[in-house]
C-alpha positions, 0 to 999 in steps of 0.5 A, spaced: 107 822 115 101 817 116 102 816 123 102 823 124 096 824 121 093 819 125 095 822 131 092 829 129 086 826 127 085 822 134 087 829 137 082 833 133 076 827 135 078 827 142 077 835 142 071 835 139 068 830 143 070 834 149 067 840 147 061 836 145 060 834 152 061 841 155 056 844 151 051 838 151 051 837 143 049 830 141 053 826 136 053 827 128 049 820 128 044 823 133 043 829 129 042 826 123 036 822 126 032 829 128 
């Protein structure tokens, strides 16, 4: 179960990063600075 959750989490992060790059949205770390 843990391995499956980790895989899903990594997949979600990868998808978010892909969309972020496509829309030129800064990461959450950069967003906090503003």
